[in-house]
C-alpha positions in Angstrom: 97.3 72.9 62.9 96.4 72.3 66.5 99.2 71.1 68.8 98.6 70.2 72.4 101.6 69.6 74.6 101.3 67.9 78.0 97.9 69.3 78.8 97.1 69.1 82.5 93.7 70.0 84.0 92.7 69.5 87.6 89.4 70.5 89.0 89.2 71.7 92.6 93.0 71.6 93.1 94.2 71.5 96.7 90.8 70.4 98.1 89.3 67.1 99.1 87.4 67.2 95.8 90.6 67.5 93.7 90.0 65.7 90.5 92.8 65.4 87.9 90.9 65.3 84.6 93.7 65.5 82.0 97.2 64.3 82.7 99.9 64.9 80.1 97.7 64.9 77.0 99.6 65.6 73.8 98.2 65.5 70.3 99.0 67.1 67.0 96.2 67.7 64.4 97.7 68.6 61.0 96.0 71.4 59.0 93.0 70.1 57.0 92.6 67.0 59.1 89.3 65.9 60.6 89.5 64.4 64.1 86.9 62.8 66.2 87.4 62.4 69.9 85.2 59.7 71.5 84.8 58.4 75.0 82.4 57.6 77.8 80.8 60.2 80.0 83.5 61.8 82.2 86.4 60.8 79.9 87.5 64.4 79.4 86.3 65.2 75.9 84.6 68.5 76.8 87.5 69.3 79.2 90.0 68.8 76.3 87.9 71.1 74.0 87.6 73.6 76.8 91.4 73.6 77.2 91.8 74.3 73.5 89.3 77.2 73.5 90.5 78.6 76.9 87.2 78.0 78.7 88.8 75.4 81.0 91.8 76.6 83.0 94.9 74.4 82.6 97.4 73.6 85.3 100.1 72.9 82.8 100.9 72.4 79.1 100.5 74.5 76.1 98.1 75.0 73.2 99.4 76.0 69.8 97.0 76.9 67.0 98.4 77.6 63.5 101.8 78.3 65.0 100.6 80.7 67.6 100.9 79.8 71.3 97.5 80.7 72.7 98.0 79.1 76.1 97.8 82.3 78.0 95.2 84.0 75.8 91.7 84.6 77.0 88.7 82.9 75.4 87.8 86.0 73.3 91.4 86.3 72.1 91.3 82.7 70.8 87.9 83.0 69.3 89.1 83.7 65.8 91.2 80.5 65.9 89.1 78.1 68.0 85.5 78.2 69.2 82.9 75.6 70.2 79.2 74.9 69.7 77.6 73.7 72.9 75.1 70.8 73.1 72.7 73.0 74.9 71.4 75.5 72.3 71.0 78.2 74.9 74.5 77.9 76.3 77.1 80.2 74.6 74.4 82.0 72.6 72.5 85.2 72.8 68.8 84.2 72.9 67.6 87.4 71.3 69.6 86.9 68.2 68.9 84.7 65.1 70.9 81.6 64.4 72.8 83.6 61.7 73.6 86.4 64.1 74.8 84.0 66.7 77.1 82.4 64.2 78.4 85.8 63.2 79.6 86.5 66.7 82.8 84.6 66.0 83.9 87.3 63.5 81.8 90.4 64.0 80.5 92.6 66.7 76.8 92.0 67.1 74.4 93.9 69.5 72.8 91.7 72.2 69.4 92.4 73.7 71.0 93.7 76.9 72.5 96.6 75.0 76.0 95.4 75.0 78.2 94.6 72.1 79.5 91.1 71.9 
């Protein structure tokens, strides 16, 4: 189950470019449910997914996945519970790995071409 409670995301807070992207978003997705989030460009779909995976910093709210509050966990700590596939095939992947090896990154340590273990 994924439970989002009062998610708040603001880009460039405290500046003239401040942009409140998500304001008080709450949703519960029961286990084994399939959900589609649709909206126009700039509606906040990717921002919402980034808040779930930890890639987008939240100004407020909480993210609970399978009963675990992951709100303060880093992206790598949440990776076994929530991850994303980017539209750009080179974003979020290691170019020197095969598709299978890239998919395995979510559960296994795999060597990358730069000599580091991911």
